[in-house]
Biopython code that builds the backbone (N, CA, C, O; Angstrom):
import numpy as np
from Bio.PDB.StructureBuilder import StructureBuilder

atoms = [
    (1, "UNK", "N", (-14.036, -20.141, -32.462)),
    (1, "UNK", "CA", (-13.333, -19.211, -31.598)),
    (1, "UNK", "C", (-12.584, -18.204, -32.453)),
    (1, "UNK", "O", (-12.054, -18.527, -33.516)),
    (2, "UNK", "N", (-12.558, -16.974, -31.958)),
    (2, "UNK", "CA", (-11.839, -15.903, -32.644)),
    (2, "UNK", "C", (-11.114, -15.058, -31.607)),
    (2, "UNK", "O", (-11.557, -14.931, -30.465)),
    (3, "UNK", "N", (-9.993, -14.485, -32.024)),
    (3, "UNK", "CA", (-9.232, -13.587, -31.159)),
    (3, "UNK", "C", (-9.644, -12.152, -31.431)),
    (3, "UNK", "O", (-9.882, -11.765, -32.575)),
    (4, "UNK", "N", (-9.724, -11.370, -30.364)),
    (4, "UNK", "CA", (-10.119, -9.973, -30.478)),
    (4, "UNK", "C", (-9.144, -9.082, -29.728)),
    (4, "UNK", "O", (-8.576, -9.469, -28.707)),
    (5, "UNK", "N", (-8.964, -7.878, -30.258)),
    (5, "UNK", "CA", (-8.224, -6.808, -29.584)),
    (5, "UNK", "C", (-9.250, -5.734, -29.272)),
    (5, "UNK", "O", (-9.960, -5.262, -30.160)),
    (6, "UNK", "N", (-9.323, -5.352, -28.012)),
    (6, "UNK", "CA", (-10.325, -4.386, -27.565)),
    (6, "UNK", "C", (-9.607, -3.239, -26.872)),
    (6, "UNK", "O", (-8.843, -3.452, -25.931)),
    (7, "UNK", "N", (-9.856, -2.026, -27.341)),
    (7, "UNK", "CA", (-9.323, -0.826, -26.704)),
    (7, "UNK", "C", (-10.443, -0.233, -25.853)),
    (7, "UNK", "O", (-11.520, 0.095, -26.351)),
    (8, "UNK", "N", (-10.165, -0.106, -24.578)),
    (8, "UNK", "CA", (-11.149, 0.386, -23.617)),
    (8, "UNK", "C", (-10.790, 1.820, -23.253)),
    (8, "UNK", "O", (-9.681, 2.095, -22.795)),
    (9, "UNK", "N", (-11.733, 2.728, -23.460)),
    (9, "UNK", "CA", (-11.532, 4.150, -23.161)),
    (9, "UNK", "C", (-12.370, 4.559, -21.964)),
    (9, "UNK", "O", (-13.361, 3.912, -21.627)),
    (10, "UNK", "N", (-11.954, 5.644, -21.328)),
    (10, "UNK", "CA", (-12.663, 6.189, -20.174)),
    (10, "UNK", "C", (-11.711, 6.317, -19.002)),
    (10, "UNK", "O", (-10.501, 6.457, -19.183)),
    (11, "UNK", "N", (-12.257, 6.269, -17.814)),
    (11, "UNK", "CA", (-11.446, 6.312, -16.596)),
    (11, "UNK", "C", (-11.089, 4.865, -16.262)),
    (11, "UNK", "O", (-11.786, 4.200, -15.495)),
    (12, "UNK", "N", (-9.976, 4.385, -16.859)),
    (12, "UNK", "CA", (-9.632, 2.970, -16.760)),
    (12, "UNK", "C", (-8.203, 2.712, -16.279)),
    (12, "UNK", "O", (-7.789, 1.557, -16.183)),
    (13, "UNK", "N", (-7.454, 3.752, -15.979)),
    (13, "UNK", "CA", (-6.116, 3.569, -15.422)),
    (13, "UNK", "C", (-6.075, 4.169, -14.022)),
    (13, "UNK", "O", (-6.645, 5.231, -13.769)),
    (14, "UNK", "N", (-5.393, 3.473, -13.121)),
    (14, "UNK", "CA", (-5.286, 3.938, -11.742)),
    (14, "UNK", "C", (-6.538, 3.687, -10.929)),
    (14, "UNK", "O", (-6.717, 4.287, -9.869)),
    (15, "UNK", "N", (-7.415, 2.803, -11.411)),
    (15, "UNK", "CA", (-8.685, 2.531, -10.725)),
    (15, "UNK", "C", (-8.945, 1.027, -10.580)),
    (15, "UNK", "O", (-10.096, 0.601, -10.495)),
    (16, "UNK", "N", (-7.871, 0.223, -10.552)),
    (16, "UNK", "CA", (-7.949, -1.235, -10.398)),
    (16, "UNK", "C", (-8.668, -1.928, -11.555)),
    (16, "UNK", "O", (-9.180, -3.035, -11.390)),
    (17, "UNK", "N", (-8.709, -1.292, -12.713)),
    (17, "UNK", "CA", (-9.411, -1.876, -13.861)),
    (17, "UNK", "C", (-8.730, -3.170, -14.314)),
    (17, "UNK", "O", (-9.394, -4.197, -14.456)),
    (18, "UNK", "N", (-7.420, -3.133, -14.540)),
    (18, "UNK", "CA", (-6.717, -4.335, -15.034)),
    (18, "UNK", "C", (-6.863, -5.498, -14.063)),
    (18, "UNK", "O", (-7.156, -6.621, -14.473)),
    (19, "UNK", "N", (-6.663, -5.236, -12.797)),
    (19, "UNK", "CA", (-6.754, -6.292, -11.782)),
    (19, "UNK", "C", (-8.156, -6.889, -11.752)),
    (19, "UNK", "O", (-8.311, -8.109, -11.689)),
    (20, "UNK", "N", (-9.163, -6.048, -11.795)),
    (20, "UNK", "CA", (-10.543, -6.516, -11.762)),
    (20, "UNK", "C", (-10.865, -7.359, -12.988)),
    (20, "UNK", "O", (-11.472, -8.423, -12.866)),
    (21, "UNK", "N", (-10.465, -6.896, -14.164)),
    (21, "UNK", "CA", (-10.734, -7.642, -15.395)),
    (21, "UNK", "C", (-10.015, -8.985, -15.370)),
    (21, "UNK", "O", (-10.601, -10.007, -15.726)),
    (22, "UNK", "N", (-8.755, -8.992, -14.953)),
    (22, "UNK", "CA", (-8.002, -10.246, -14.897)),
    (22, "UNK", "C", (-8.649, -11.237, -13.927)),
    (22, "UNK", "O", (-8.746, -12.424, -14.239)),
    (23, "UNK", "N", (-9.085, -10.778, -12.778)),
    (23, "UNK", "CA", (-9.725, -11.657, -11.803)),
    (23, "UNK", "C", (-11.029, -12.241, -12.358)),
    (23, "UNK", "O", (-11.267, -13.444, -12.257)),
    (24, "UNK", "N", (-11.867, -11.385, -12.941)),
    (24, "UNK", "CA", (-13.143, -11.857, -13.478)),
    (24, "UNK", "C", (-12.924, -12.792, -14.664)),
    (24, "UNK", "O", (-13.602, -13.812, -14.782)),
    (25, "UNK", "N", (-11.987, -12.453, -15.537)),
    (25, "UNK", "CA", (-11.712, -13.277, -16.717)),
    (25, "UNK", "C", (-11.198, -14.652, -16.310)),
    (25, "UNK", "O", (-11.622, -15.661, -16.872)),
    (26, "UNK", "N", (-10.301, -14.701, -15.351)),
    (26, "UNK", "CA", (-9.799, -15.992, -14.874)),
    (26, "UNK", "C", (-10.898, -16.821, -14.229)),
    (26, "UNK", "O", (-10.978, -18.030, -14.442)),
    (27, "UNK", "N", (-11.738, -16.173, -13.446)),
    (27, "UNK", "CA", (-12.845, -16.878, -12.785)),
    (27, "UNK", "C", (-13.813, -17.469, -13.812)),
    (27, "UNK", "O", (-14.353, -18.556, -13.604)),
    (28, "UNK", "N", (-14.033, -16.753, -14.919)),
    (28, "UNK", "CA", (-14.966, -17.208, -15.948)),
    (28, "UNK", "C", (-14.307, -18.077, -17.021)),
    (28, "UNK", "O", (-14.986, -18.571, -17.920)),
    (29, "UNK", "N", (-12.980, -18.267, -16.930)),
    (29, "UNK", "CA", (-12.283, -19.156, -17.842)),
    (29, "UNK", "C", (-11.897, -18.565, -19.189)),
    (29, "UNK", "O", (-11.682, -19.308, -20.146)),
    (30, "UNK", "N", (-11.804, -17.252, -19.282)),
    (30, "UNK", "CA", (-11.396, -16.613, -20.535)),
    (30, "UNK", "C", (-9.888, -16.697, -20.714)),
    (30, "UNK", "O", (-9.146, -16.842, -19.742)),
    (31, "UNK", "N", (-9.443, -16.607, -21.951)),
    (31, "UNK", "CA", (-8.018, -16.580, -22.274)),
    (31, "UNK", "C", (-7.702, -15.244, -22.925)),
    (31, "UNK", "O", (-8.439, -14.784, -23.796)),
    (32, "UNK", "N", (-6.593, -14.613, -22.499)),
    (32, "UNK", "CA", (-6.206, -13.334, -23.085)),
    (32, "UNK", "C", (-5.306, -12.547, -22.163)),
    (32, "UNK", "O", (-4.568, -13.113, -21.357)),
    (33, "UNK", "N", (-5.375, -11.220, -22.292)),
    (33, "UNK", "CA", (-4.530, -10.334, -21.489)),
    (33, "UNK", "C", (-5.197, -8.974, -21.364)),
    (33, "UNK", "O", (-6.145, -8.654, -22.081)),
    (34, "UNK", "N", (-4.677, -8.186, -20.438)),
    (34, "UNK", "CA", (-5.098, -6.800, -20.261)),
    (34, "UNK", "C", (-3.843, -5.994, -19.936)),
    (34, "UNK", "O", (-2.991, -6.455, -19.177)),
    (35, "UNK", "N", (-3.724, -4.787, -20.507)),
    (35, "UNK", "CA", (-2.572, -3.926, -20.208)),
    (35, "UNK", "C", (-2.923, -2.463, -20.451)),
    (35, "UNK", "O", (-3.771, -2.133, -21.280)),
    (36, "UNK", "N", (-2.238, -1.591, -19.695)),
    (36, "UNK", "CA", (-2.372, -0.147, -19.889)),
    (36, "UNK", "C", (-1.603, 0.278, -21.132)),
    (36, "UNK", "O", (-0.553, -0.284, -21.442)),
    (37, "UNK", "N", (-2.124, 1.260, -21.833)),
    (37, "UNK", "CA", (-1.426, 1.866, -22.960)),
    (37, "UNK", "C", (-1.022, 3.291, -22.579)),
    (37, "UNK", "O", (-1.659, 3.908, -21.726)),
    (38, "UNK", "N", (0.033, 3.816, -23.207)),
    (38, "UNK", "CA", (0.539, 5.152, -22.849)),
    (38, "UNK", "C", (-0.478, 6.281, -23.015)),
    (38, "UNK", "O", (-0.356, 7.313, -22.354)),
    (39, "UNK", "N", (-1.482, 6.108, -23.885)),
    (39, "UNK", "CA", (-2.452, 7.180, -24.125)),
    (39, "UNK", "C", (-3.599, 7.221, -23.114)),
    (39, "UNK", "O", (-4.534, 8.005, -23.276)),
    (40, "UNK", "N", (-3.536, 6.378, -22.066)),
    (40, "UNK", "CA", (-4.573, 6.384, -21.035)),
    (40, "UNK", "C", (-5.666, 5.361, -21.247)),
    (40, "UNK", "O", (-6.555, 5.226, -20.406)),
    (41, "UNK", "N", (-5.620, 4.636, -22.356)),
    (41, "UNK", "CA", (-6.590, 3.581, -22.599)),
    (41, "UNK", "C", (-6.025, 2.255, -22.092)),
    (41, "UNK", "O", (-4.878, 2.178, -21.652)),
    (42, "UNK", "N", (-6.852, 1.223, -22.162)),
    (42, "UNK", "CA", (-6.440, -0.124, -21.788)),
    (42, "UNK", "C", (-6.673, -1.035, -22.985)),
    (42, "UNK", "O", (-7.714, -0.964, -23.639)),
    (43, "UNK", "N", (-5.690, -1.892, -23.267)),
    (43, "UNK", "CA", (-5.811, -2.868, -24.342)),
    (43, "UNK", "C", (-6.142, -4.227, -23.735)),
    (43, "UNK", "O", (-5.541, -4.648, -22.747)),
    (44, "UNK", "N", (-7.106, -4.901, -24.347)),
    (44, "UNK", "CA", (-7.492, -6.231, -23.917)),
    (44, "UNK", "C", (-7.423, -7.144, -25.132)),
    (44, "UNK", "O", (-7.919, -6.803, -26.206)),
    (45, "UNK", "N", (-6.814, -8.289, -24.957)),
    (45, "UNK", "CA", (-6.823, -9.327, -25.984)),
    (45, "UNK", "C", (-7.605, -10.493, -25.422)),
    (45, "UNK", "O", (-7.443, -10.837, -24.251)),
    (46, "UNK", "N", (-8.455, -11.114, -26.238)),
    (46, "UNK", "CA", (-9.263, -12.218, -25.718)),
    (46, "UNK", "C", (-9.628, -13.194, -26.818)),
    (46, "UNK", "O", (-9.829, -12.814, -27.971)),
    (47, "UNK", "N", (-9.708, -14.450, -26.442)),
    (47, "UNK", "CA", (-10.166, -15.513, -27.320)),
    (47, "UNK", "C", (-11.623, -15.770, -26.953)),
    (47, "UNK", "O", (-11.923, -16.219, -25.846)),
    (48, "UNK", "N", (-12.525, -15.483, -27.889)),
    (48, "UNK", "CA", (-13.958, -15.546, -27.596)),
    (48, "UNK", "C", (-14.702, -16.340, -28.662)),
    (48, "UNK", "O", (-14.237, -16.477, -29.794)),
    (49, "UNK", "N", (-15.858, -16.856, -28.285)),
    (49, "UNK", "CA", (-16.759, -17.469, -29.253)),
    (49, "UNK", "C", (-18.110, -16.762, -29.169)),
    (49, "UNK", "O", (-18.288, -15.856, -28.354)),
    (50, "UNK", "N", (-19.049, -17.166, -29.998)),
    (50, "UNK", "CA", (-20.358, -16.483, -30.041)),
    (50, "UNK", "C", (-21.071, -16.516, -28.703)),
    (50, "UNK", "O", (-21.758, -15.557, -28.350)),
    (51, "UNK", "N", (-20.922, -17.598, -27.951)),
    (51, "UNK", "CA", (-21.665, -17.732, -26.700)),
    (51, "UNK", "C", (-21.107, -16.876, -25.560)),
    (51, "UNK", "O", (-21.838, -16.553, -24.624)),
    (52, "UNK", "N", (-19.811, -16.499, -25.625)),
    (52, "UNK", "CA", (-19.273, -15.698, -24.519)),
    (52, "UNK", "C", (-18.831, -14.290, -24.922)),
    (52, "UNK", "O", (-18.346, -13.537, -24.078)),
    (53, "UNK", "N", (-18.986, -13.924, -26.183)),
    (53, "UNK", "CA", (-18.569, -12.614, -26.685)),
    (53, "UNK", "C", (-19.289, -11.483, -25.938)),
    (53, "UNK", "O", (-18.638, -10.603, -25.374)),
    (54, "UNK", "N", (-20.612, -11.501, -25.930)),
    (54, "UNK", "CA", (-21.388, -10.426, -25.286)),
    (54, "UNK", "C", (-21.140, -10.376, -23.779)),
    (54, "UNK", "O", (-21.079, -9.299, -23.185)),
    (55, "UNK", "N", (-20.998, -11.544, -23.176)),
    (55, "UNK", "CA", (-20.766, -11.591, -21.728)),
    (55, "UNK", "C", (-19.419, -10.951, -21.380)),
    (55, "UNK", "O", (-19.312, -10.211, -20.402)),
    (56, "UNK", "N", (-18.391, -11.240, -22.188)),
    (56, "UNK", "CA", (-17.078, -10.659, -21.913)),
    (56, "UNK", "C", (-17.096, -9.145, -22.109)),
    (56, "UNK", "O", (-16.511, -8.413, -21.311)),
    (57, "UNK", "N", (-17.757, -8.672, -23.155)),
    (57, "UNK", "CA", (-17.847, -7.219, -23.357)),
    (57, "UNK", "C", (-18.581, -6.555, -22.194)),
    (57, "UNK", "O", (-18.246, -5.435, -21.810)),
    (58, "UNK", "N", (-19.568, -7.229, -21.637)),
    (58, "UNK", "CA", (-20.278, -6.691, -20.466)),
    (58, "UNK", "C", (-19.338, -6.589, -19.264)),
    (58, "UNK", "O", (-19.410, -5.627, -18.500)),
    (59, "UNK", "N", (-18.458, -7.577, -19.096)),
    (59, "UNK", "CA", (-17.461, -7.534, -18.017)),
    (59, "UNK", "C", (-16.541, -6.334, -18.211)),
    (59, "UNK", "O", (-16.230, -5.625, -17.254)),
    (60, "UNK", "N", (-16.102, -6.104, -19.461)),
    (60, "UNK", "CA", (-15.224, -4.963, -19.744)),
    (60, "UNK", "C", (-15.929, -3.640, -19.486)),
    (60, "UNK", "O", (-15.323, -2.713, -18.947)),
    (61, "UNK", "N", (-17.200, -3.539, -19.862)),
    (61, "UNK", "CA", (-17.952, -2.303, -19.647)),
    (61, "UNK", "C", (-18.169, -2.031, -18.168)),
    (61, "UNK", "O", (-18.143, -0.877, -17.740)),
    (62, "UNK", "N", (-18.383, -3.081, -17.382)),
    (62, "UNK", "CA", (-18.592, -2.914, -15.947)),
    (62, "UNK", "C", (-17.303, -2.481, -15.260)),
    (62, "UNK", "O", (-17.319, -1.571, -14.431)),
    (63, "UNK", "N", (-16.194, -3.122, -15.595)),
    (63, "UNK", "CA", (-14.897, -2.756, -15.018)),
    (63, "UNK", "C", (-14.862, -2.896, -13.516)),
    (63, "UNK", "O", (-15.497, -3.786, -12.950)),
    (64, "UNK", "N", (-14.117, -2.012, -12.867)),
    (64, "UNK", "CA", (-14.034, -1.998, -11.407)),
    (64, "UNK", "C", (-15.046, -0.994, -10.860)),
    (64, "UNK", "O", (-15.672, -0.247, -11.612)),
    (65, "UNK", "N", (-15.191, -0.992, -9.549)),
    (65, "UNK", "CA", (-16.153, -0.054, -8.950)),
    (65, "UNK", "C", (-15.689, 1.395, -9.075)),
    (65, "UNK", "O", (-16.489, 2.313, -8.896)),
    (66, "UNK", "N", (-14.398, 1.617, -9.382)),
    (66, "UNK", "CA", (-13.858, 2.969, -9.511)),
    (66, "UNK", "C", (-13.738, 3.435, -10.970)),
    (66, "UNK", "O", (-13.500, 4.616, -11.226)),
    (67, "UNK", "N", (-13.901, 2.520, -11.910)),
    (67, "UNK", "CA", (-13.708, 2.872, -13.329)),
    (67, "UNK", "C", (-15.001, 3.381, -13.951)),
    (67, "UNK", "O", (-16.096, 3.195, -13.421)),
    (68, "UNK", "N", (-14.825, 4.034, -15.107)),
    (68, "UNK", "CA", (-15.972, 4.479, -15.905)),
    (68, "UNK", "C", (-15.595, 4.290, -17.374)),
    (68, "UNK", "O", (-14.833, 5.074, -17.940)),
    (69, "UNK", "N", (-16.138, 3.246, -17.973)),
    (69, "UNK", "CA", (-15.843, 2.925, -19.371)),
    (69, "UNK", "C", (-16.757, 3.740, -20.272)),
    (69, "UNK", "O", (-17.975, 3.745, -20.094)),
    (70, "UNK", "N", (-16.160, 4.432, -21.245)),
    (70, "UNK", "CA", (-16.949, 5.245, -22.171)),
    (70, "UNK", "C", (-17.016, 4.660, -23.573)),
    (70, "UNK", "O", (-17.924, 4.989, -24.336)),
    (71, "UNK", "N", (-16.054, 3.784, -23.930)),
    (71, "UNK", "CA", (-16.056, 3.236, -25.292)),
    (71, "UNK", "C", (-15.243, 1.947, -25.354)),
    (71, "UNK", "O", (-14.235, 1.799, -24.664)),
    (72, "UNK", "N", (-15.700, 1.014, -26.195)),
    (72, "UNK", "CA", (-14.961, -0.199, -26.527)),
    (72, "UNK", "C", (-14.775, -0.220, -28.029)),
    (72, "UNK", "O", (-15.744, -0.115, -28.780)),
    (73, "UNK", "N", (-13.536, -0.354, -28.471)),
    (73, "UNK", "CA", (-13.218, -0.452, -29.902)),
    (73, "UNK", "C", (-12.711, -1.873, -30.143)),
    (73, "UNK", "O", (-11.631, -2.235, -29.677)),
    (74, "UNK", "N", (-13.490, -2.677, -30.870)),
    (74, "UNK", "CA", (-13.202, -4.097, -31.040)),
    (74, "UNK", "C", (-12.735, -4.389, -32.457)),
    (74, "UNK", "O", (-13.363, -3.962, -33.426)),
    (75, "UNK", "N", (-11.625, -5.121, -32.573)),
    (75, "UNK", "CA", (-11.142, -5.602, -33.874)),
    (75, "UNK", "C", (-10.702, -7.056, -33.722)),
    (75, "UNK", "O", (-10.267, -7.473, -32.649)),
    (76, "UNK", "N", (-10.818, -7.817, -34.799)),
    (76, "UNK", "CA", (-10.359, -9.209, -34.793)),
    (76, "UNK", "C", (-8.857, -9.265, -35.011)),
    (76, "UNK", "O", (-8.294, -8.426, -35.713)),
    (77, "UNK", "N", (-8.206, -10.261, -34.404)),
    (77, "UNK", "CA", (-6.770, -10.482, -34.567)),
    (77, "UNK", "C", (-6.535, -11.973, -34.814)),
    (77, "UNK", "O", (-7.477, -12.764, -34.865)),
    (78, "UNK", "N", (-5.276, -12.333, -34.965)),
    (78, "UNK", "CA", (-4.905, -13.741, -35.128)),
    (78, "UNK", "C", (-4.062, -14.247, -33.970)),
    (78, "UNK", "O", (-3.387, -15.268, -34.100)),
    (79, "UNK", "N", (-4.088, -13.553, -32.846)),
    (79, "UNK", "CA", (-3.239, -13.906, -31.712)),
    (79, "UNK", "C", (-3.796, -15.126, -30.969)),
    (79, "UNK", "O", (-5.005, -15.356, -30.955)),
    (80, "UNK", "N", (-2.910, -15.891, -30.362)),
    (80, "UNK", "CA", (-3.283, -17.048, -29.549)),
    (80, "UNK", "C", (-2.998, -16.723, -28.087)),
    (80, "UNK", "O", (-1.987, -16.096, -27.771)),
    (81, "UNK", "N", (-3.883, -17.148, -27.207)),
    (81, "UNK", "CA", (-3.750, -16.843, -25.781)),
    (81, "UNK", "C", (-3.812, -18.114, -24.947)),
    (81, "UNK", "O", (-4.498, -19.071, -25.305)),
    (82, "UNK", "N", (-3.084, -18.113, -23.826)),
    (82, "UNK", "CA", (-3.088, -19.201, -22.863)),
    (82, "UNK", "C", (-3.278, -18.595, -21.490)),
    (82, "UNK", "O", (-2.400, -17.879, -21.010)),
    (83, "UNK", "N", (-4.387, -18.858, -20.853)),
    (83, "UNK", "CA", (-4.686, -18.239, -19.568)),
    (83, "UNK", "C", (-5.029, -16.769, -19.773)),
    (83, "UNK", "O", (-5.067, -16.292, -20.907)),
    (84, "UNK", "N", (-5.275, -16.060, -18.699)),
    (84, "UNK", "CA", (-5.568, -14.617, -18.783)),
    (84, "UNK", "C", (-4.606, -13.902, -17.850)),
    (84, "UNK", "O", (-4.565, -14.198, -16.656)),
    (85, "UNK", "N", (-3.827, -12.956, -18.386)),
    (85, "UNK", "CA", (-2.759, -12.313, -17.623)),
    (85, "UNK", "C", (-2.794, -10.794, -17.742)),
    (85, "UNK", "O", (-3.327, -10.238, -18.702)),
    (86, "UNK", "N", (-2.223, -10.149, -16.758)),
    (86, "UNK", "CA", (-1.963, -8.716, -16.845)),
    (86, "UNK", "C", (-0.592, -8.570, -17.490)),
    (86, "UNK", "O", (0.382, -9.156, -17.019)),
    (87, "UNK", "N", (-0.513, -7.805, -18.548)),
    (87, "UNK", "CA", (0.769, -7.523, -19.198)),
    (87, "UNK", "C", (1.233, -6.136, -18.767)),
    (87, "UNK", "O", (0.426, -5.228, -18.570)),
    (88, "UNK", "N", (2.550, -5.992, -18.626)),
    (88, "UNK", "CA", (3.125, -4.710, -18.224)),
    (88, "UNK", "C", (4.007, -4.159, -19.301)),
    (88, "UNK", "O", (4.579, -3.081, -19.140)),
]
sb = StructureBuilder()
sb.init_structure("model")
sb.init_model(0)
sb.init_chain("A")
sb.init_seg("    ")
for serial, (resi, resn, name, xyz) in enumerate(atoms, 1):
    if name == "N":
        sb.init_residue(resn, " ", resi, " ")
    sb.init_atom(name, np.array(xyz, "f"), 0.0, 1.0, " ", f" {name:<3s}", serial, name[0])
structure = sb.get_structure()
């Protein structure tokens, strides 16, 4: 397992993106968080392994029915997560 920080760009604020990601992540059993950043992007932290990495990125790319994701910037971190939450 590894921790990742993912910056999601596109039309991702004000379109139920955080709520949708949190609901899907909780349903699928992921651990991490999602939050809006001041520059209009969304930050996602997640604990992933090889078997669920691609699936989680697909969830982020899909987003909500109102969002339009244009880019994912992924970096590894050392953060630990418990459950999946929306951070404010």
